[in-house]
Every structure is written in C-alpha cells, then in structure tokens.
Backbone bond lengths (Angstrom), bond angles and torsions (degrees), N, CA, C in turn:
res aa  C-N    CA-C-N  psi(-1)  N-CA   C-N-CA  omega(-1)  CA-C   N-CA-C  phi
1 X - - - 1.426 - - 1.520 108.07 -
2 X 1.311 116.93 125.34 1.457 120.81 -178.35 1.523 112.80 -108.85
3 X 1.320 118.31 -11.71 1.459 121.48 179.96 1.507 110.62 -97.57
4 X 1.337 116.30 -127.84 1.457 119.36 177.44 1.520 109.20 -131.21
5 X 1.332 115.21 152.17 1.450 123.13 179.55 1.514 107.34 -134.29
6 X 1.334 116.43 128.20 1.455 121.34 174.78 1.515 108.21 -117.67
7 X 1.330 116.65 123.11 1.450 122.62 179.84 1.520 109.05 -106.98
8 X 1.348 116.54 121.98 1.457 121.00 178.05 1.517 112.77 -111.57
9 X 1.328 118.00 2.10 1.455 121.35 -179.32 1.522 109.08 -135.43
10 X 1.325 118.38 -110.57 1.460 123.02 177.56 1.522 107.99 -124.56
11 X 1.321 116.45 126.71 1.460 121.96 176.83 1.518 107.45 -121.21
12 X 1.338 116.38 110.43 1.455 122.33 179.41 1.512 107.78 -110.38
13 X 1.325 117.01 122.62 1.457 118.40 175.46 1.512 109.10 -109.52
14 X 1.344 114.20 125.05 1.455 121.60 -175.09 1.519 110.29 -96.70
15 X 1.314 118.34 -37.92 1.460 122.02 173.90 1.517 109.06 -87.26
16 X 1.306 117.54 173.75 1.466 121.08 177.90 1.519 110.11 -59.39
17 X 1.328 116.35 140.67 1.461 122.23 -179.83 1.521 108.17 -123.82
18 X 1.319 115.99 121.08 1.466 121.00 178.92 1.517 107.93 -110.69
19 X 1.331 115.20 117.92 1.457 121.08 179.53 1.521 109.26 -101.49
20 X 1.338 116.34 108.77 1.464 121.40 175.76 1.521 110.93 -107.43
21 X 1.330 117.06 -5.30 1.454 121.37 -178.48 1.511 110.85 -113.82
22 X 1.329 116.27 -125.92 1.457 122.17 -179.26 1.514 109.24 -127.52
23 X 1.326 117.16 127.13 1.460 122.64 174.54 1.521 107.31 -115.41
24 X 1.328 116.12 122.83 1.463 121.91 178.94 1.517 107.23 -112.90
25 X 1.328 116.41 123.01 1.453 120.93 -177.29 1.520 110.59 -110.37
26 X 1.346 115.67 119.57 1.463 122.30 173.50 1.518 111.02 -108.66
27 X 1.326 117.68 -2.32 1.461 122.32 -177.37 1.506 110.21 -127.75
28 X 1.349 116.20 -119.58 1.460 122.09 -179.80 1.519 109.54 -124.35
29 X 1.314 116.97 124.89 1.460 122.36 169.63 1.518 105.99 -99.43
30 X 1.317 117.04 123.35 1.460 121.86 -178.03 1.523 108.00 -118.59
31 X 1.326 115.97 106.50 1.463 122.57 -175.40 1.526 109.90 -88.25
32 X 1.340 117.48 99.19 1.461 121.94 -179.79 1.528 111.59 -90.92
33 X 1.317 117.44 -12.34 1.458 120.06 -177.60 1.515 109.63 -127.07
34 X 1.299 118.83 -123.02 1.457 122.20 -175.47 1.516 109.65 -125.66
35 X 1.312 117.06 130.71 1.460 122.44 -179.54 1.517 109.37 -111.08
36 X 1.311 115.93 127.80 1.463 121.75 173.37 1.518 106.66 -115.62
37 X 1.325 116.76 120.65 1.459 121.37 -177.06 1.523 110.73 -114.21
38 X 1.325 116.30 116.28 1.462 121.12 170.94 1.526 109.47 -117.80
39 X 1.319 116.19 3.51 1.459 121.55 179.59 1.511 110.52 -112.12
40 X 1.331 116.64 -132.92 1.462 122.61 -179.30 1.517 109.46 -126.38
41 X 1.321 116.60 131.29 1.461 121.91 170.39 1.517 106.02 -113.12
42 X 1.323 116.76 121.98 1.457 121.90 -179.15 1.520 109.32 -114.25
43 X 1.326 116.30 117.04 1.453 121.42 176.24 1.523 107.96 -95.96
44 X 1.316 115.55 112.83 1.455 120.95 -176.62 1.535 109.78 -79.90
45 X 1.320 116.75 164.01 1.457 122.97 -178.10 1.523 110.74 -52.42
46 X 1.337 115.79 128.87 1.449 121.84 177.40 1.515 114.76 83.73
47 X 1.320 118.30 -1.40 1.461 120.10 -179.41 1.524 110.88 -86.21
48 X 1.329 115.86 172.31 1.469 121.43 -175.08 1.521 108.72 -141.57
49 X 1.325 117.34 136.14 1.459 123.20 177.24 1.510 106.82 -124.61
50 X 1.333 116.68 114.68 1.458 121.55 -177.32 1.526 109.43 -109.65
51 X 1.336 115.98 121.89 1.455 121.68 177.33 1.521 108.61 -90.92
52 X 1.329 117.03 117.72 1.451 121.95 175.86 1.520 110.90 -109.49
53 X 1.308 117.30 -4.66 1.450 120.67 179.59 1.508 108.69 -144.80
54 X 1.308 119.63 -121.99 1.458 121.13 -173.37 1.508 113.74 -113.46
55 X 1.334 114.94 163.09 1.458 121.75 -179.71 1.520 108.07 -148.66
56 X 1.306 116.61 127.20 1.462 121.93 173.20 1.514 108.37 -119.77
57 X 1.310 117.28 125.65 1.459 122.17 176.00 1.523 107.26 -111.66
58 X 1.296 116.00 113.33 1.457 120.88 -177.64 1.515 109.68 -102.15
59 X 1.290 116.93 138.19 1.456 121.25 175.57 1.522 108.10 -60.59
60 X 1.319 119.06 135.12 1.461 129.08 9.10 1.522 113.18 -99.32
61 X 1.303 119.48 44.21 1.458 121.62 -176.83 1.525 111.72 -63.35
62 X 1.305 115.39 152.53 1.459 122.07 179.92 1.518 109.59 -122.51
63 X 1.306 115.49 141.05 1.456 121.70 175.98 1.521 105.13 -126.82
64 X 1.333 117.01 96.84 1.459 122.83 -177.17 1.529 107.88 -93.20
65 X 1.322 116.34 124.50 1.443 122.17 -168.62 1.520 108.24 -129.70
66 X 1.338 117.36 101.77 1.459 121.25 -171.37 1.522 112.65 -85.50
67 X 1.325 115.95 162.94 1.468 122.70 -177.99 1.516 110.64 -54.86
68 X 1.334 115.89 136.17 1.456 121.12 178.50 1.515 114.17 85.27
69 X 1.327 118.42 -8.68 1.462 121.50 177.98 1.524 108.82 -84.07
70 X 1.339 116.25 155.03 1.455 119.39 179.08 1.520 110.88 -129.84
71 X 1.323 115.05 148.10 1.456 122.35 174.45 1.515 106.41 -122.37
72 X 1.337 116.57 133.36 1.463 120.82 -179.17 1.519 110.34 -125.56
73 X 1.315 115.72 130.74 1.460 122.10 169.94 1.523 104.99 -98.91
74 X 1.340 116.66 107.52 1.460 121.91 -172.73 1.523 111.80 -70.23
75 X 1.323 116.03 157.59 1.458 122.29 177.44 1.525 108.64 -58.04
76 X 1.337 116.73 136.89 1.457 121.79 -178.47 1.512 113.77 83.05
77 X 1.338 117.26 5.53 1.459 122.86 -177.30 1.514 110.39 -115.25
78 X 1.324 117.00 145.32 1.460 122.34 173.51 1.519 108.77 -116.39
79 X 1.324 116.79 127.45 1.458 122.83 173.32 1.515 106.79 -111.05
80 X 1.326 116.50 118.08 1.458 121.44 -178.85 1.518 108.60 -120.11
81 X 1.317 116.24 124.76 1.459 120.78 176.55 1.518 108.39 -126.26
82 X 1.301 115.77 158.55 1.458 121.30 -178.05 1.517 111.21 -112.94
83 X 1.321 115.43 33.40 1.461 120.94 -179.93 1.519 108.27 -150.51
84 X 1.327 117.27 167.89 1.458 121.55 174.18 1.522 109.21 -71.96
85 X 1.323 116.38 149.65 1.460 121.94 175.17 1.519 107.54 -120.22
86 X 1.323 116.74 138.79 1.454 121.83 -179.38 1.520 109.62 -123.09
87 X 1.322 116.26 131.31 1.455 122.68 176.49 1.517 107.56 -119.20
88 X 1.326 115.76 122.17 1.465 119.75 -177.56 1.525 109.67 -149.93
89 X 1.311 116.04 176.72 1.464 124.01 173.95 1.522 114.02 49.65
90 X 1.336 117.03 48.14 1.450 120.33 176.28 1.517 114.83 80.55
91 X 1.326 117.89 6.17 1.457 119.72 176.98 1.521 108.89 -72.03
92 X 1.337 115.93 145.65 1.457 121.41 -175.95 1.522 108.95 -117.23
93 X 1.321 116.52 128.16 1.460 122.22 176.39 1.524 107.23 -116.47
94 X 1.344 116.56 116.41 1.459 122.50 -178.18 1.528 107.39 -108.73
95 X 1.323 116.86 119.15 1.462 121.29 179.97 1.527 108.88 -116.31
96 X 1.331 116.07 103.63 1.457 121.68 174.79 1.521 111.10 -111.15
97 X 1.321 116.65 -9.88 1.456 122.69 175.90 1.520 108.95 -107.17
98 X 1.332 116.12 -131.53 1.462 122.24 179.92 1.521 109.07 -121.98
99 X 1.323 116.39 128.79 1.457 122.49 175.60 1.517 108.35 -115.96
100 X 1.334 116.22 122.92 1.461 121.91 175.36 1.520 107.53 -120.22
101 X 1.330 116.26 116.76 1.457 121.15 -179.89 1.521 108.03 -152.36
102 X 1.327 117.00 164.76 1.467 119.52 -179.52 1.517 111.42 -68.78
103 X 1.307 116.75 -48.04 1.453 120.41 -178.21 1.510 110.79 -148.40
104 X 1.323 115.77 148.53 1.444 122.18 178.71 1.523 106.85 -129.07
105 X 1.319 116.71 116.93 1.462 122.47 -174.57 1.526 109.53 -115.53
106 X 1.347 116.31 128.33 1.453 121.62 178.69 1.517 108.97 -120.70
107 X 1.329 116.10 118.89 1.461 121.54 -179.27 1.525 109.50 -139.72
108 X 1.319 116.68 167.01 1.471 123.44 171.27 1.526 113.70 43.45
109 X 1.328 117.04 60.47 1.461 123.12 177.04 1.524 114.50 72.50
110 X 1.314 118.83 17.23 1.458 121.30 172.84 1.514 109.40 -66.95
111 X 1.341 117.26 144.39 1.463 121.61 -174.97 1.525 110.11 -123.92
112 X 1.330 115.85 130.09 1.459 123.05 174.37 1.519 107.74 -111.67
113 X 1.359 116.73 122.43 1.457 121.85 -176.92 1.520 109.80 -131.23
114 X 1.335 116.63 164.67 1.449 121.08 168.59 1.507 114.20 122.82
115 X 1.329 113.51 179.40 1.448 121.55 -178.23 1.511 111.98 -129.96
116 X 1.328 117.66 36.75 1.456 121.66 -178.39 1.510 112.75 -106.31
117 X 1.323 115.71 -151.90 1.463 123.49 -176.18 1.517 109.54 -124.55
118 X 1.329 116.41 132.81 1.467 121.67 178.59 1.520 108.09 -121.81
119 X 1.322 115.14 125.59 1.457 122.11 175.15 1.521 106.29 -111.03
120 X 1.329 115.89 91.94 1.469 121.15 -176.73 1.519 109.25 -171.95
121 X 1.314 115.79 160.75 1.457 120.53 167.50 1.521 106.25 -81.32
122 X 1.339 116.42 129.58 1.462 120.79 -178.52 1.508 109.25 -115.03
123 X 1.315 115.85 132.15 1.463 120.92 173.48 1.522 108.44 -128.33
124 X 1.324 115.11 147.27 1.462 121.73 -177.20 1.511 108.98 -127.59
125 X 1.302 114.91 139.96 1.445 119.22 174.39 1.516 110.33 -102.87
126 X 1.304 115.15 -175.74 1.446 121.91 177.85 1.526 109.42 -57.59
127 X 1.288 117.94 137.08 1.467 127.92 177.75 1.530 114.28 72.68
128 X 1.320 119.56 8.12 1.465 120.96 174.55 1.522 109.01 -71.38
129 X 1.344 116.91 151.78 1.457 120.97 -176.68 1.523 110.46 -127.62
130 X 1.339 115.73 139.43 1.457 122.51 174.15 1.517 107.46 -119.57
131 X 1.338 116.40 124.22 1.453 122.27 -179.77 1.529 108.13 -128.30
132 X 1.351 117.88 82.30 1.460 120.13 -175.38 1.525 112.86 -73.98
133 X 1.340 114.11 158.72 1.454 120.99 172.92 1.506 113.99 82.56
134 X 1.306 113.96 167.26 1.465 123.93 174.72 1.517 105.85 -129.80
135 X 1.316 116.56 86.95 1.453 122.47 -174.14 1.526 108.84 59.38
136 X 1.285 114.91 67.99 1.464 128.96 -174.59 1.529 109.12 70.27
137 X 1.284 115.44 111.06 1.453 121.20 179.69 1.506 110.63 -173.71
138 X 1.336 116.38 -176.40 1.454 122.24 -176.57 1.514 110.38 -127.21
139 X 1.304 116.38 134.51 1.453 123.23 171.30 1.525 105.50 -102.02
140 X 1.335 117.86 115.65 1.460 122.39 -176.33 1.525 110.08 -97.75
141 X 1.336 116.47 133.53 1.459 121.90 -177.74 1.521 109.27 -128.06
142 X 1.328 116.84 127.27 1.452 122.27 174.52 1.520 107.53 -116.50
143 X 1.304 116.62 110.75 1.461 122.66 -176.82 1.509 108.81 145.67
144 X 1.321 116.79 161.25 1.461 120.63 178.05 1.517 109.27 -61.95
145 X 1.322 116.48 132.04 1.457 121.29 -178.43 1.512 109.86 -134.73
146 X 1.316 115.46 139.77 1.457 122.29 -179.63 1.526 107.87 -120.61
147 X 1.318 116.98 113.79 1.467 122.06 179.60 1.515 111.47 -107.27
148 X 1.311 117.02 30.78 1.461 120.65 -170.54 1.515 114.72 -59.36
149 X 1.320 119.17 -31.14 1.464 117.93 -177.34 1.526 112.72 -139.88
150 X 1.319 118.10 21.72 1.465 120.79 179.72 1.526 110.65 -84.72
151 X 1.325 115.82 151.42 1.454 122.15 173.36 1.517 107.82 -93.65
152 X 1.322 116.14 128.27 1.456 122.85 -177.23 1.515 108.58 -106.96
153 X 1.331 117.64 121.48 1.457 122.16 179.01 1.516 108.50 -116.28
154 X 1.325 117.46 123.35 1.458 121.59 -178.32 1.512 110.56 -128.99
155 X 1.317 115.15 145.45 1.447 121.99 174.28 1.521 108.00 -91.57
156 X 1.340 117.20 138.12 1.457 121.12 -179.79 1.520 110.01 -123.46
157 X 1.315 115.00 144.65 1.457 121.84 173.81 1.528 107.08 -122.13
158 X 1.338 118.07 94.64 1.458 120.37 -175.44 1.533 113.33 -65.87
159 X 1.322 117.74 -25.36 1.462 120.12 -179.70 1.534 109.64 -71.51
160 X 1.337 116.29 -46.22 1.469 120.33 179.63 1.525 111.97 -82.46
161 X 1.340 116.31 -15.77 1.461 120.17 -178.80 1.516 113.10 73.09
162 X 1.355 117.33 30.29 1.464 121.32 -179.81 1.510 110.64 -118.13
163 X 1.324 115.42 159.71 1.455 122.07 178.03 1.524 109.35 -152.54
164 X 1.333 116.33 158.30 1.458 120.65 172.49 1.516 108.52 -63.85
165 X 1.337 116.80 153.83 1.461 119.13 178.14 1.520 110.55 -152.16
166 X 1.324 114.00 163.57 1.453 121.87 172.89 1.517 106.13 -119.58
167 X 1.327 116.91 126.01 1.451 122.55 179.92 1.528 108.42 -106.05
168 X 1.339 117.28 124.24 1.457 121.89 -176.44 1.516 111.46 -120.91
169 X 1.342 115.33 148.69 1.461 118.61 170.42 1.524 110.31 -93.06
170 X 1.322 118.19 -30.76 1.472 123.36 176.26 1.516 107.23 -136.44
171 X 1.317 117.33 122.91 1.454 120.53 -175.62 1.513 110.60 -136.94
172 X 1.330 115.66 131.69 1.460 122.39 171.11 1.523 106.46 -116.40
173 X 1.306 118.03 114.86 1.460 121.48 179.13 1.513 108.83 -125.26
174 X 1.313 116.36 134.01 1.457 122.14 179.15 1.517 107.59 -108.60
175 X 1.321 116.05 100.15 1.458 121.13 -174.14 1.517 109.98 -95.57
176 X 1.327 115.57 136.57 1.460 120.32 172.49 1.522 107.13 -107.91
177 X 1.311 118.01 -87.52 1.455 122.40 174.88 1.519 108.06 -117.82
178 X 1.302 117.49 134.80 1.469 119.29 177.44 1.517 108.95 -137.13
179 X 1.305 115.21 141.91 1.450 122.72 -179.01 1.508 108.51 -130.88
180 X 1.299 117.36 141.75 1.472 121.76 177.03 1.501 109.66 -111.49
C-alpha cells in the first residue's frame, strides 16, 4: 500500500502487507501474515493491534501509539524490531508471545502485561505498571531490567498457592520499604 488506509472496524490481513504510506487504526488491526512497515502506522486512542505473525519496521518507519491504544504480541508469535520501543501515557503492551527488541521503556502510566518472553533491556519510569501473567502466569525477561519505580500488580490464588511473577535473567531493583 503506497497511499493511506484508515481502519474504523476490523482489518485482518492474511497475505503479506507492506505499508509504504500511512495506516491509521481506529479499530482492530489483526496481522495474520507478515507486515513490513516503511511508512507510518498510527494507533488511535482505544484501538488494538494484534501481531499473529511477523513485523519488520525499517528506518525511517514510524509507529505512533496514542494513549489508550494497545499492542499485543499473540502467543506463538515473535515480534522483532531493531529499535527501542517506548510505552507511555496509558499505552498498553501485551506480550504473550516473544518480543525481541533493543530496549523497552515504560514511563508515564505505560503498562506492560502478559505471559510471554521479552528479550530486551527494560527500563521503567515513575508511574509505570507491570502486570504479569494471564490469570496467574509468568512474564519472562532476558536483559538488564530496572524496576526502580514501577508498580507491580499480581494476581494471587491462595488456595492453589500460586501467583503471577516476573522472571528475569538480569535485574536491578531499588527497594525502599516493601510489605507483602
């Protein structure tokens, strides 16, 4: 696609989709095949972008992600990018598959959710939120991670004795007072 595409409902692409122009999503983009972006993808407030296959973002591509929008890496899917990704202002990033990126930054009410695997350095700013698992589960992270000021929300099942968790290979945590 070399022009522009505006989605106000559900747009599912089954064959490869190459975006060289501008795609504006007001509904749901459902990637069933492979997406190559050399243009701009804009996720409007309240919209959702679900990766079910692959995604390549080539410079100078833009991924504009507005407050209240969510991006999901579905189970069995790998999303690989060659740049840092930033989630802020109420944006939601759901990782149930595999995310490989250089850096993942969460600031200003950005939310990281899911039960998948992240291969990246993760940093969190004030008011960032981590919500691991999908009704008790683990979000696994391989890379240097700083949880110095993030809010951690976990679901607990006292009868089964299980809880959501985050599994890290490298972790920097700055603890002041903590209560369980």
